[in-house]
C-alpha positions, 0 to 999 in steps of 0.5 A: 779274796777267793778264800771268801768266793769258794767259802760263799760258794759253799755255804749258800749252796751256789755249786753242789761241788768245788774244788780246790786244785793244789797239784801245781807246782806250788810250795807247801806252805802256801799250800798249807796257808791255803787250806788253813784259810777256807776251813777256818773261814769256814768255821768262822762262817758256821760260828757267825750263823750258828747254823750246820754247815751240811759240807764235807771238806775232802783233803787229799794227801793230809799228810802233808797238811795234818802232820806231828811236826811242820804242818801248823797252822792247817794242822790246828783248823783240820784237828777241830773239824775232826773234833768237833765238825760233826756236830755243825755238819762239817765232815772231813775226810783225809785221804793218805797213803802214809797213816803213821804220818797223820798226827796221833790227835787227829787220827783220835778223832776219826771214826771211820776208815778204809785203807788197803795195801799199805807201805812199810811195816810201821803203817801196819803197826800203827793202824793195828793200835788205831783200829779195833779188829786189824791184828789178824790181817797183817798177811791179807793185806799185801794179798790186796788188789787194785779196788780192794778195801778194807773199812771199819770203825764207827760206820762200819756195824761189824766189830771188824774190818769189811772188806769192800771189792769195787767192780770194775765200771769202764 
């Protein structure tokens, strides 16, 4: 019932922003199910109407919903969105502090990446294998300050990651 209300608000443009806050003390299996239901229902409506959605889903702590093992059913619909979403105007932003924990089949369909300091050498190794031009950044990443990050991928017109600094806005 609530899932249908969220999807209806999005598809009918009743609201420009709909936030589904899953930060409460709910078990991850329940959160996974909620993410699955909303994205699955969005796909049902898109295919039923055969029209572009004009929607972007933002999934924070994405490693909890599209990891290698134990993240189904949300992982499957996130993978479909990463693979087919652009064609239908259904965008996806995955936010995670652990790129290594995202399933490889999902990482392979992500076309633009923003990254800052990494937690482990394994994260850097994974990023280096995944994104072109990162191999020379090993010594730069630990020195990034708050609000500094690199931007790489298709959204970046250059072949090398660009350092972006966001100014502090009071």
